[in-house]
VMD Tcl script that draws the C-alpha trace (Angstrom):
set ca {
  {-58.05 73.43 33.64}
  {-61.26 73.79 35.06}
  {-61.39 71.08 37.34}
  {-65.03 72.12 39.05}
  {-68.02 69.09 38.65}
  {-70.03 69.90 36.16}
  {-73.53 68.46 37.78}
  {-75.01 68.63 34.27}
  {-72.94 66.24 32.97}
  {-73.96 63.51 36.53}
  {-77.64 64.59 35.51}
  {-78.80 64.37 31.92}
  {-78.59 60.45 31.30}
  {-80.76 59.64 28.12}
  {-83.03 56.93 30.24}
  {-82.87 59.53 33.67}
  {-84.83 62.60 34.99}
  {-87.29 62.64 32.12}
  {-91.42 63.45 32.71}
  {-92.72 61.01 30.05}
  {-95.91 62.61 30.67}
  {-95.45 66.06 30.20}
  {-96.70 67.86 27.54}
  {-93.55 69.58 24.96}
  {-93.63 73.40 24.67}
  {-92.36 72.70 21.19}
  {-94.86 71.28 18.98}
  {-95.25 69.87 15.47}
  {-98.49 72.07 14.90}
  {-96.65 75.21 16.01}
  {-93.70 74.77 13.21}
  {-95.99 73.68 10.67}
  {-97.83 77.15 11.60}
  {-94.57 78.99 10.95}
  {-93.76 77.06 7.70}
  {-97.26 77.81 6.30}
  {-97.40 81.22 6.86}
  {-93.44 81.68 5.82}
  {-93.39 79.58 2.78}
  {-97.98 81.31 1.92}
  {-98.81 77.69 1.94}
  {-102.93 76.74 2.26}
  {-104.49 74.51 4.82}
  {-104.79 71.73 3.55}
  {-104.81 68.24 5.33}
  {-102.27 65.23 3.86}
  {-103.78 62.14 2.64}
  {-105.28 59.98 5.95}
  {-103.01 57.43 5.03}
  {-99.45 57.92 4.10}
  {-96.17 56.00 4.36}
  {-92.46 56.68 5.18}
  {-89.88 55.35 2.32}
  {-86.83 56.10 3.98}
  {-84.70 54.35 1.01}
  {-86.78 56.30 -1.34}
  {-87.25 53.65 -4.06}
  {-91.09 53.91 -4.03}
  {-90.99 57.52 -4.38}
  {-88.38 57.55 -6.65}
  {-90.65 54.75 -8.82}
  {-93.71 56.79 -8.65}
  {-91.66 60.09 -9.48}
  {-90.17 57.70 -13.12}
  {-93.99 56.86 -13.76}
  {-95.40 60.13 -13.59}
  {-97.82 58.53 -10.60}
  {-96.64 60.72 -7.97}
  {-97.93 64.36 -7.64}
  {-96.58 67.02 -5.00}
  {-98.52 67.40 -2.33}
  {-99.17 71.14 -1.97}
  {-100.29 71.82 1.50}
  {-97.09 70.02 3.19}
  {-95.42 72.15 5.40}
  {-92.55 70.13 6.56}
  {-89.28 72.33 6.20}
  {-87.20 69.13 5.70}
  {-89.30 67.03 2.93}
  {-91.79 67.18 0.10}
  {-94.67 64.96 0.36}
  {-95.65 63.44 -2.63}
  {-99.33 62.13 -3.43}
  {-100.83 59.11 -5.50}
  {-103.20 56.77 -6.06}
  {-102.55 52.79 -4.68}
  {-105.21 50.45 -6.53}
  {-108.04 49.41 -3.35}
  {-106.97 52.27 -1.38}
  {-107.17 55.58 -2.94}
  {-104.92 59.00 -2.04}
  {-101.61 57.92 0.13}
  {-99.14 60.39 1.00}
  {-95.34 58.90 1.06}
  {-92.16 60.38 2.71}
  {-88.96 59.72 0.81}
  {-85.14 59.32 2.67}
  {-86.25 59.97 6.26}
  {-83.48 57.91 7.75}
  {-83.36 57.02 11.01}
  {-85.19 57.39 14.41}
  {-85.13 60.91 15.09}
  {-85.95 62.14 11.23}
  {-88.86 59.58 11.27}
  {-90.35 60.14 14.37}
  {-90.22 64.08 13.42}
  {-92.03 63.21 10.01}
  {-94.60 61.00 11.73}
  {-95.40 63.78 14.12}
  {-95.49 66.29 11.42}
  {-98.03 63.49 9.38}
  {-100.65 63.05 12.27}
  {-100.54 67.03 13.18}
  {-101.38 67.50 9.38}
  {-104.21 64.98 8.99}
  {-102.77 61.46 8.98}
  {-104.61 58.63 10.67}
  {-102.31 55.79 9.88}
  {-98.57 55.80 8.77}
  {-96.86 52.66 7.57}
  {-93.08 52.44 7.37}
  {-91.00 50.40 5.06}
  {-87.59 50.34 5.59}
  {-84.76 48.25 3.65}
  {-82.86 46.16 6.71}
  {-79.92 43.59 6.61}
  {-80.90 40.04 7.65}
  {-79.49 39.00 11.47}
  {-81.58 35.42 11.62}
  {-81.25 33.56 8.57}
  {-84.83 32.40 8.00}
  {-84.90 32.07 3.98}
  {-83.54 33.90 0.90}
  {-83.86 37.39 0.45}
  {-85.47 39.63 -0.52}
  {-88.69 38.98 1.97}
  {-90.71 41.34 4.45}
  {-91.24 41.32 8.34}
  {-93.97 42.65 9.61}
  {-92.44 43.97 13.39}
  {-93.80 43.03 16.20}
  {-90.71 44.27 18.72}
  {-87.94 46.23 18.07}
  {-84.60 46.58 20.32}
  {-84.10 50.05 21.57}
  {-80.48 50.57 20.39}
  {-81.14 53.98 19.51}
  {-81.86 57.24 21.80}
  {-85.17 58.56 20.53}
  {-87.42 56.42 21.98}
  {-86.25 57.28 25.48}
  {-87.36 60.43 25.07}
  {-91.15 58.91 24.48}
  {-91.10 55.77 26.82}
  {-89.07 54.86 30.35}
  {-85.98 52.84 29.93}
  {-86.74 49.11 28.42}
  {-85.28 46.86 26.12}
  {-87.93 46.51 23.47}
  {-90.08 48.95 21.91}
  {-93.68 47.23 21.13}
  {-96.08 47.52 18.51}
  {-99.45 49.28 20.48}
  {-102.53 47.49 18.97}
  {-102.11 43.61 18.53}
  {-105.20 43.12 16.97}
  {-104.25 45.48 14.01}
  {-100.65 43.91 13.82}
  {-102.43 40.48 13.79}
  {-104.85 41.76 10.60}
  {-102.76 43.35 8.67}
  {-100.16 39.78 8.80}
  {-103.26 38.02 7.61}
  {-103.35 39.89 4.87}
  {-99.88 40.17 3.89}
  {-99.57 36.59 3.88}
  {-102.44 36.54 1.50}
  {-100.46 38.65 -0.91}
  {-99.52 36.28 -3.72}
  {-95.62 36.52 -4.47}
  {-94.66 37.89 -1.45}
  {-92.83 36.25 1.57}
  {-93.73 37.80 4.71}
  {-92.51 36.99 8.46}
  {-93.83 38.31 11.85}
  {-91.06 39.30 14.68}
  {-88.63 41.25 16.10}
  {-85.68 43.70 15.14}
  {-82.67 45.52 16.06}
  {-83.25 49.19 15.55}
  {-79.80 50.90 15.72}
  {-78.48 54.63 15.23}
  {-75.14 53.84 14.24}
  {-75.11 51.36 11.14}
  {-71.49 50.74 11.10}
  {-71.29 50.14 14.19}
  {-72.68 46.55 13.67}
  {-69.83 44.33 15.03}
  {-69.70 40.83 15.16}
  {-70.33 41.09 19.09}
  {-73.84 43.16 18.46}
  {-74.91 41.08 15.83}
  {-74.25 37.85 17.82}
  {-76.27 39.57 20.70}
  {-79.20 40.85 18.71}
  {-79.07 37.14 17.50}
  {-79.28 35.87 20.77}
  {-82.30 38.18 21.51}
  {-83.97 36.47 18.47}
  {-83.86 39.23 16.26}
  {-84.47 39.01 12.41}
  {-83.56 41.67 11.20}
  {-81.88 45.43 11.85}
  {-83.04 48.96 10.90}
  {-82.63 52.40 12.07}
  {-86.41 53.70 12.49}
  {-89.25 51.15 14.17}
  {-88.32 51.41 17.82}
  {-88.97 55.42 17.96}
  {-91.71 54.95 15.81}
  {-93.20 52.58 17.72}
  {-92.57 54.26 21.39}
  {-93.99 57.82 19.33}
  {-97.39 55.39 18.73}
  {-97.55 53.91 22.10}
  {-97.57 57.38 24.09}
  {-99.52 59.44 21.24}
  {-102.39 56.50 20.01}
  {-101.46 57.38 16.31}
  {-101.50 54.14 14.54}
  {-98.17 53.01 12.94}
  {-97.26 49.82 11.34}
  {-93.03 49.30 10.65}
  {-92.24 46.58 7.95}
  {-88.65 45.17 7.78}
  {-87.63 45.11 3.90}
  {-84.42 42.39 4.56}
  {-82.41 42.52 1.40}
  {-78.93 42.05 2.22}
  {-76.97 40.29 4.74}
  {-74.84 43.72 5.31}
  {-73.20 43.75 1.95}
  {-71.12 40.72 3.36}
  {-71.29 38.61 -0.36}
  {-71.13 40.80 -4.08}
  {-74.39 40.86 -5.38}
  {-75.91 41.89 -2.17}
  {-78.93 44.78 -1.79}
  {-81.13 43.82 -4.20}
  {-84.78 44.25 -3.91}
  {-86.51 42.64 -6.61}
  {-88.73 44.54 -9.66}
  {-88.19 48.44 -9.54}
  {-85.88 48.10 -6.98}
  {-88.61 46.71 -4.66}
  {-91.59 49.19 -5.33}
  {-94.32 47.24 -6.35}
  {-93.80 44.70 -3.56}
  {-93.32 47.39 -1.01}
  {-96.74 48.98 -2.34}
  {-98.51 45.50 -2.27}
  {-97.32 45.76 1.29}
  {-98.44 48.70 2.33}
  {-102.29 48.04 0.86}
  {-102.31 44.76 2.79}
  {-101.59 46.98 6.26}
  {-104.16 49.31 4.74}
  {-107.03 46.45 4.87}
  {-105.64 45.11 7.88}
  {-106.05 48.52 9.54}
  {-109.49 49.09 7.80}
  {-110.68 45.90 8.73}
  {-110.03 46.15 13.05}
  {-112.87 47.80 14.89}
  {-111.98 50.69 16.16}
  {-112.52 50.52 20.15}
  {-114.87 52.04 22.28}
}
mol new
graphics top color blue
foreach p $ca { graphics top sphere $p radius 0.5 }
foreach p [lrange $ca 0 end-1] q [lrange $ca 1 end] { graphics top cylinder $p $q radius 0.2 }
display resetview
């Protein structure tokens, strides 16, 4: 039996010994360059407005209705990017099924390296604090960091905050004006382990004021804070973690139409927010 001390084991905590201001050796631009070379893809920018659709409901809706088209310049090894025209907004890019903090941030980094200027994430979420009948949306202003990715971007803290408070206020105003859609604003719990949402963990999250639980927001907001890339995260609260039969109902077209309306509101809010000098 090897009883020698393993120094690396005690020197590698996820929240310590990281220089968060240091540049990464491995950059998304380099990966995308090599992917374009290998796949013989043209250098074509993605739409300035992009969205993440972790459940894939909007992507399936766009494919089903013939509204989405493959973006031929998207060089990601792991996903495809659809482009579509959103009323009142223009062309939008969308990546489906990038579930969880590591995958969401990997795609986000590559989108911003490819020409994206605003990223909107709308993920389904479980209700933690009952504030009304589901489904409804929560504009996430901070997220409990119960995942690993955010700690590679920011030092340890309880929450990752949305980086641009004026932008969030404008988006909230636009979202609350949408007919037939309920929008709240508040905090969520981001976890890497949805099947470890124990009674004690749920109770603690509720005590901390969490409205819902999801899997991406804390990491996306941490990346946004360190990169100055604008990201807006919504939780589409559709369920109470399947505690009753008939849970997970999202509404018309599996919630796709309501989600696209929320994305439009986010873009309107972003467009109306003055750019800092």
